[in-house]
Backbone as a printed PyTorch tensor [residue, N CA C, xyz], in Angstrom:
tensor([[[  0.8310,  -1.1580,   0.0000],
         [  0.0000,   0.0000,   0.0000],
         [  0.8840,   1.2310,   0.0000]],

        [[  0.4250,   2.2420,  -0.6810],
         [  1.2100,   3.4520,  -0.7840],
         [  1.3540,   4.1440,   0.5600]],

        [[  0.2420,   4.3930,   1.2290],
         [  0.2470,   5.0320,   2.5300],
         [ -1.0450,   4.6930,   3.2410]],

        [[ -1.0070,   4.6680,   4.5750],
         [ -2.2420,   4.4060,   5.3040],
         [ -3.2280,   5.5360,   5.0570]],

        [[ -4.4650,   5.1830,   4.7990],
         [ -5.5040,   6.1850,   4.5890],
         [ -6.5070,   6.0570,   5.7220]],

        [[ -6.3820,   6.8920,   6.7010],
         [ -7.2780,   6.8750,   7.8380],
         [ -8.3000,   7.9830,   7.6690]],

        [[ -9.5490,   7.6490,   7.8670],
         [-10.6000,   8.6660,   7.7650],
         [-10.4920,   9.5700,   8.9890]],

        [[ -9.9390,  10.7420,   8.8050],
         [ -9.7150,  11.6570,   9.9170],
         [-11.0000,  12.3390,  10.3740]],

        [[-11.9610,  12.4840,   9.4870],
         [-13.1940,  13.1750,   9.8440],
         [-14.1390,  12.3150,  10.6770]],

        [[-13.9360,  11.0220,  10.6860],
         [-14.8340,  10.1330,  11.4160],
         [-14.0100,   9.1010,  12.1790]],

        [[-13.8180,   9.2880,  13.4810],
         [-12.9720,   8.3800,  14.2520],
         [-13.5390,   6.9730,  14.3960]],

        [[-14.7860,   6.7550,  13.9750],
         [-15.3550,   5.4120,  14.0870],
         [-14.9450,   4.5110,  12.9280]],

        [[-14.3320,   5.0770,  11.8760],
         [-13.9280,   4.2800,  10.7270],
         [-12.5060,   3.7740,  10.8990]],

        [[-12.2930,   2.4770,  10.7860],
         [-10.9360,   1.9550,  10.8790],
         [-10.1340,   2.3770,   9.6480]],

        [[ -8.8170,   2.3910,   9.7600],
         [ -7.9850,   2.7840,   8.6220],
         [ -8.2310,   1.8890,   7.4040]],

        [[ -8.1690,   2.4900,   6.2380],
         [ -8.3900,   1.7690,   4.9920],
         [ -7.3850,   0.6390,   4.8170]],

        [[ -6.1330,   0.8780,   5.1600],
         [ -5.1270,  -0.1690,   4.9820],
         [ -5.4200,  -1.3770,   5.8720]],

        [[ -6.0070,  -1.1510,   7.0410],
         [ -6.3470,  -2.2490,   7.9410],
         [ -7.5070,  -3.0750,   7.3700]],

        [[ -8.4940,  -2.4020,   6.8050],
         [ -9.6400,  -3.0850,   6.1940],
         [ -9.1850,  -3.9250,   5.0080]],

        [[ -8.3350,  -3.3350,   4.1740],
         [ -7.8110,  -4.0460,   2.9990],
         [ -7.0430,  -5.2900,   3.4350]],

        [[ -6.1810,  -5.1490,   4.4170],
         [ -5.3860,  -6.2880,   4.8880],
         [ -6.2730,  -7.3900,   5.4670]],

        [[ -7.3000,  -7.0080,   6.2090],
         [ -8.2110,  -7.9990,   6.8000],
         [ -8.9730,  -8.7630,   5.7280]],

        [[ -9.4380,  -8.0740,   4.7060],
         [-10.1770,  -8.7390,   3.6240],
         [ -9.2770,  -9.6910,   2.8540]],

        [[ -8.0610,  -9.2630,   2.5790],
         [ -7.1120, -10.1240,   1.8520],
         [ -6.8110, -11.3680,   2.6690]],

        [[ -6.5650, -11.1890,   3.9640],
         [ -6.2800, -12.3420,   4.8290],
         [ -7.4820, -13.2840,   4.9150]],

        [[ -8.6840, -12.7280,   4.9810],
         [ -9.8950, -13.5560,   5.0610],
         [-10.0590, -14.4120,   3.8130]],

        [[ -9.6220, -13.9070,   2.6770],
         [ -9.6860, -14.6620,   1.4210],
         [ -8.5280, -15.6520,   1.3020]],

        [[ -7.6260, -15.6300,   2.2840],
         [ -6.4940, -16.5530,   2.2640],
         [ -5.3190, -16.0570,   1.4480]],

        [[ -5.3030, -14.7700,   1.1410],
         [ -4.2250, -14.2040,   0.3430],
         [ -3.1970, -13.4980,   1.1970]],

        [[ -2.2050, -12.9570,   0.5230],
         [ -1.1840, -12.1590,   1.1920],
         [ -1.1640, -10.7760,   0.5560]],

        [[ -0.6400,  -9.8220,   1.2890],
         [ -0.5440,  -8.4580,   0.7760],
         [  0.3050,  -8.4400,  -0.4890]],

        [[  1.4420,  -9.1040,  -0.4530],
         [  2.3440,  -9.1120,  -1.6150],
         [  1.6600,  -9.6910,  -2.8430]],

        [[  0.9450, -10.7570,  -2.6530],
         [  0.2360, -11.4000,  -3.7610],
         [ -0.8710, -10.4890,  -4.3190]],

        [[ -1.6590,  -9.8970,  -3.4330],
         [ -2.7900,  -9.0760,  -3.8500],
         [ -2.3490,  -7.7590,  -4.4960]],

        [[ -1.2420,  -7.2190,  -4.0530],
         [ -0.7780,  -5.9530,  -4.5840],
         [  0.1850,  -6.1170,  -5.7500]],

        [[  0.5490,  -7.3360,  -6.0450],
         [  1.4510,  -7.5900,  -7.1590],
         [  0.7270,  -7.5490,  -8.4930]],

        [[  1.4680,  -7.7990,  -9.5500],
         [  0.8910,  -7.7120, -10.8890],
         [  0.0850,  -8.9540, -11.3040]],

        [[  0.0880,  -9.9780, -10.4670],
         [ -0.5560, -11.2360, -10.8310],
         [ -2.0410, -11.0660, -11.1240]],

        [[ -2.4830, -11.7780, -12.1430],
         [ -3.9110, -11.7960, -12.4710],
         [ -4.5220, -13.1620, -12.1780]],

        [[ -3.7810, -14.0050, -11.4640],
         [ -4.3470, -15.3280, -11.1920],
         [ -5.5620, -15.2000, -10.2820]],

        [[ -6.3660, -16.2210, -10.2750],
         [ -7.6610, -16.1920,  -9.5950],
         [ -7.5410, -15.8560,  -8.1160]],

        [[ -6.5830, -16.4700,  -7.4480],
         [ -6.4500, -16.2660,  -6.0050],
         [ -6.1100, -14.8030,  -5.6810]],

        [[ -5.1500, -14.2380,  -6.4000],
         [ -4.7540, -12.8500,  -6.1590],
         [ -5.9060, -11.9010,  -6.5080]],

        [[ -6.5730, -12.1660,  -7.6050],
         [ -7.6890, -11.3130,  -8.0310],
         [ -8.8270, -11.3360,  -7.0230]],

        [[ -9.1450, -12.4960,  -6.5130],
         [-10.2390, -12.5960,  -5.5440],
         [ -9.9040, -11.8770,  -4.2500]],

        [[ -8.6550, -11.9710,  -3.8360],
         [ -8.2420, -11.2450,  -2.6280],
         [ -8.3720,  -9.7430,  -2.8350]],

        [[ -7.9190,  -9.2620,  -3.9740],
         [ -8.0370,  -7.8330,  -4.2850],
         [ -9.4960,  -7.4010,  -4.3380]],

        [[-10.3180,  -8.2030,  -5.0050],
         [-11.7340,  -7.8600,  -5.1350],
         [-12.4250,  -7.8130,  -3.7760]],

        [[-12.0860,  -8.7400,  -2.9050],
         [-12.6610,  -8.7280,  -1.5540],
         [-12.2580,  -7.4520,  -0.8210]],

        [[-11.0110,  -7.0540,  -0.9690],
         [-10.5220,  -5.8390,  -0.3150],
         [-11.2320,  -4.6010,  -0.8580]],

        [[-11.3970,  -4.5410,  -2.1740],
         [-12.0810,  -3.4020,  -2.7930],
         [-13.5280,  -3.3210,  -2.3200]],

        [[-14.1930,  -4.4570,  -2.3200],
         [-15.6010,  -4.5210,  -1.9340],
         [-15.7870,  -4.0930,  -0.4760]],

        [[-14.9640,  -4.6410,   0.4120],
         [-15.1140,  -4.3220,   1.8340],
         [-14.7990,  -2.8540,   2.0960]],

        [[-13.7520,  -2.3410,   1.4810],
         [-13.4090,  -0.9290,   1.6530],
         [-14.5480,  -0.0340,   1.1700]],

        [[-15.1600,  -0.4020,   0.0590],
         [-16.2850,   0.3600,  -0.4830],
         [-17.4810,   0.3270,   0.4660]],

        [[-17.7270,  -0.8240,   1.0750],
         [-18.8980,  -0.9830,   1.9350],
         [-18.7680,  -0.2950,   3.2910]],

        [[-17.5770,  -0.2680,   3.8640],
         [-17.4680,   0.1840,   5.2570],
         [-16.6730,   1.4700,   5.4620]],

        [[-16.2130,   2.1020,   4.3940],
         [-15.4910,   3.3570,   4.5730],
         [-16.1320,   4.4610,   3.7280]],

        [[-15.8340,   5.6970,   4.0680],
         [-16.3330,   6.8180,   3.2670],
         [-15.3890,   7.1710,   2.1080]],

        [[-14.3400,   6.3830,   1.9210],
         [-13.3390,   6.7050,   0.9050],
         [-13.8940,   6.5690,  -0.5070]],

        [[-13.3980,   7.4090,  -1.3880],
         [-13.8100,   7.3820,  -2.7910],
         [-13.2150,   6.1610,  -3.4860]],

        [[-13.7710,   5.8380,  -4.6440],
         [-13.2300,   4.7450,  -5.4480],
         [-11.7820,   5.0360,  -5.8230]],

        [[-11.4740,   6.2780,  -6.0800],
         [-10.1060,   6.6510,  -6.4200],
         [ -9.1670,   6.4020,  -5.2380]],

        [[ -9.5810,   6.7770,  -4.0400],
         [ -8.7510,   6.5660,  -2.8570],
         [ -8.5420,   5.0750,  -2.5830]],

        [[ -9.5830,   4.2910,  -2.7630],
         [ -9.4600,   2.8350,  -2.5830],
         [ -8.4900,   2.2790,  -3.6180]],

        [[ -8.6360,   2.7130,  -4.8580],
         [ -7.7260,   2.2640,  -5.9100],
         [ -6.2840,   2.6280,  -5.6190]],

        [[ -6.0550,   3.8410,  -5.1580],
         [ -4.6930,   4.2650,  -4.8300],
         [ -4.1120,   3.4190,  -3.7060]],

        [[ -4.9360,   3.0950,  -2.7170],
         [ -4.4630,   2.2800,  -1.5960],
         [ -4.0980,   0.8640,  -2.0360]],

        [[ -4.7690,   0.3660,  -3.0500],
         [ -4.5420,  -1.0010,  -3.5290],
         [ -3.6050,  -1.0260,  -4.7370]],

        [[ -3.2940,   0.1370,  -5.2630],
         [ -2.3980,   0.1940,  -6.4130],
         [ -3.0890,  -0.1040,  -7.7290]],

        [[ -4.3690,   0.2580,  -7.8200],
         [ -5.1460,   0.0290,  -9.0270],
         [ -5.9350,   1.2840,  -9.3940]],

        [[ -6.3410,   1.3630, -10.6440],
         [ -7.1400,   2.4790, -11.1430],
         [ -8.5590,   2.3650, -10.5850]],

        [[ -9.2380,   3.5110, -10.4460],
         [-10.5820,   3.4660,  -9.8650],
         [-11.5650,   2.6620, -10.7160]],

        [[-11.3480,   2.5720, -12.0230],
         [-12.2510,   1.7540, -12.8420],
         [-12.0520,   0.2660, -12.5500]],

        [[-10.8410,  -0.0950, -12.1720],
         [-10.5820,  -1.4770, -11.7560],
         [-11.2880,  -1.7640, -10.4410]],

        [[-11.3560,  -0.7710,  -9.5850],
         [-12.0780,  -0.9260,  -8.3110],
         [-13.5570,  -1.1720,  -8.5790]],

        [[-14.1390,  -0.4100,  -9.4990],
         [-15.5430,  -0.6120,  -9.8630],
         [-15.7600,  -2.0380, -10.3560]],

        [[-14.9050,  -2.4760, -11.2580],
         [-15.0040,  -3.8420, -11.7810],
         [-14.8660,  -4.8590, -10.6450]],

        [[-13.8990,  -4.6510,  -9.7630],
         [-13.6630,  -5.5810,  -8.6610],
         [-14.8430,  -5.6890,  -7.7140]],

        [[-15.4400,  -4.5660,  -7.4040],
         [-16.6210,  -4.5610,  -6.5210],
         [-17.7600,  -5.3370,  -7.1640]],

        [[-18.0060,  -5.0680,  -8.4330],
         [-19.0920,  -5.7730,  -9.1380],
         [-18.8110,  -7.2660,  -9.2540]],

        [[-17.5660,  -7.6260,  -9.5310],
         [-17.2020,  -9.0450,  -9.6490],
         [-17.3980,  -9.7520,  -8.3100]],

        [[-17.0000,  -9.0940,  -7.2220],
         [-17.1580,  -9.7080,  -5.9050],
         [-18.6310,  -9.8500,  -5.5480]],

        [[-19.4320,  -8.8630,  -5.8980],
         [-20.8730,  -8.9640,  -5.6330],
         [-21.5090, -10.1010,  -6.4260]],

        [[-21.0420, -10.3400,  -7.6400],
         [-21.5370, -11.4990,  -8.4090],
         [-21.1370, -12.7970,  -7.7240]],

        [[-19.9260, -12.8540,  -7.2000],
         [-19.4880, -14.0530,  -6.4720],
         [-20.3250, -14.2780,  -5.2270]],

        [[-20.6760, -13.2090,  -4.5310],
         [-21.5170, -13.3290,  -3.3380],
         [-22.8520, -13.9690,  -3.7060]],

        [[-23.4140, -13.5700,  -4.8350],
         [-24.7030, -14.1090,  -5.2740],
         [-24.6070, -15.5820,  -5.6670]],

        [[-23.4830, -15.9990,  -6.2260],
         [-23.3500, -17.3590,  -6.7630],
         [-22.7350, -18.3660,  -5.7960]],

        [[-21.8760, -17.9000,  -4.8970],
         [-21.0950, -18.8150,  -4.0660],
         [-21.4560, -18.6520,  -2.5890]],

        [[-22.0470, -19.6840,  -1.9790],
         [-22.4370, -19.5840,  -0.5650],
         [-21.2600, -19.3090,   0.3740]],

        [[-20.0760, -19.8380,   0.0560],
         [-18.9110, -19.5900,   0.9140],
         [-18.4980, -18.1180,   0.8660]],

        [[-18.5380, -17.5400,  -0.3090],
         [-18.2060, -16.1170,  -0.4410],
         [-19.2490, -15.2650,   0.2570]],

        [[-20.5030, -15.6460,   0.1450],
         [-21.5690, -14.9170,   0.8210],
         [-21.3560, -14.9500,   2.3320]],

        [[-21.0520, -16.1070,   2.8690],
         [-20.8250, -16.2290,   4.3110],
         [-19.6070, -15.4130,   4.7390]],

        [[-18.5450, -15.4560,   3.9490],
         [-17.3420, -14.6850,   4.2590],
         [-17.6470, -13.1930,   4.2400]],

        [[-18.3650, -12.7440,   3.2290],
         [-18.6850, -11.3100,   3.1310],
         [-19.5460, -10.8630,   4.3110]],

        [[-20.4730, -11.6960,   4.7290],
         [-21.3240, -11.3560,   5.8670],
         [-20.5020, -11.2710,   7.1540]],

        [[-19.5450, -12.2050,   7.3280],
         [-18.6720, -12.1550,   8.5090],
         [-17.8280, -10.8810,   8.5150]],

        [[-17.2850, -10.5240,   7.3520],
         [-16.4640,  -9.3190,   7.2750],
         [-17.2880,  -8.0670,   7.5770]],

        [[-18.4600,  -7.9740,   6.9750],
         [-19.3150,  -6.8150,   7.2360],
         [-19.7030,  -6.7320,   8.7150]],

        [[-20.0880,  -7.8520,   9.2820],
         [-20.4770,  -7.8830,  10.6840],
         [-19.3150,  -7.4400,  11.5670]],

        [[-18.1320,  -7.9360,  11.2650],
         [-16.9500,  -7.5880,  12.0570],
         [-16.6920,  -6.0880,  12.0290]],

        [[-16.6550,  -5.5060,  10.8450],
         [-16.3130,  -4.0990,  10.7520],
         [-17.4480,  -3.1820,  11.1630]],

        [[-18.6580,  -3.5600,  10.8690],
         [-19.7830,  -2.7100,  11.2680],
         [-19.9970,  -2.7620,  12.7740]],

        [[-19.8060,  -3.9200,  13.3940],
         [-19.9780,  -4.0130,  14.8440],
         [-18.8430,  -3.2800,  15.5660]],

        [[-17.6220,  -3.3400,  15.0320],
         [-16.5220,  -2.6000,  15.6390],
         [-16.7670,  -1.1050,  15.5510]],

        [[-17.3300,  -0.6690,  14.4350],
         [-17.6450,   0.7400,  14.2520],
         [-18.6950,   1.1890,  15.2570]],

        [[-19.7150,   0.3710,  15.4830],
         [-20.7850,   0.7110,  16.4140],
         [-20.2540,   0.7210,  17.8460]],

        [[-19.3400,  -0.2010,  18.1700],
         [-18.7590,  -0.2260,  19.5050],
         [-17.9600,   1.0510,  19.7590]],

        [[-17.2100,   1.4860,  18.7500],
         [-16.4200,   2.6970,  18.8730],
         [-17.3290,   3.9070,  19.0600]],

        [[-18.4430,   3.9430,  18.3490],
         [-19.3990,   5.0340,  18.4910],
         [-19.9430,   5.0820,  19.9180]],

        [[-20.2300,   3.9100,  20.4920],
         [-20.7440,   3.8410,  21.8550],
         [-19.7390,   4.3420,  22.8730]],

        [[-18.4540,   4.0870,  22.6260],
         [-17.4190,   4.5540,  23.5230],
         [-17.2520,   6.0570,  23.4350]],

        [[-17.5350,   6.6390,  22.2680],
         [-17.3820,   8.0770,  22.0450],
         [-18.4830,   8.8670,  22.7540]],

        [[-19.6430,   8.2530,  22.9690],
         [-20.7950,   8.9770,  23.5380],
         [-20.6000,   9.3190,  24.9850]]])
């Protein structure tokens, strides 16, 4: 990743680099593999999971997500759509995506409760 992108305006949002790393690890990938030039299925799926999760749980733009992952924002759009198609077709991907969303959304809500 180029640099950590932390949402400074909203302290309840975890850093973008942390979300990306968690999604890649959940897919069984590595940072080096996902950020490398490889187009193999495993690396692509890890990247797509990271793009999708970052899009769902952060206020960052598609361009910012792309910069964090080392890809163009149009690739991020494609990755998000591809991952959403996988969620619809593959029960394991659907379960993984639900676990990731639950993890990050519940952590965000816990942080909000601590701020009050």
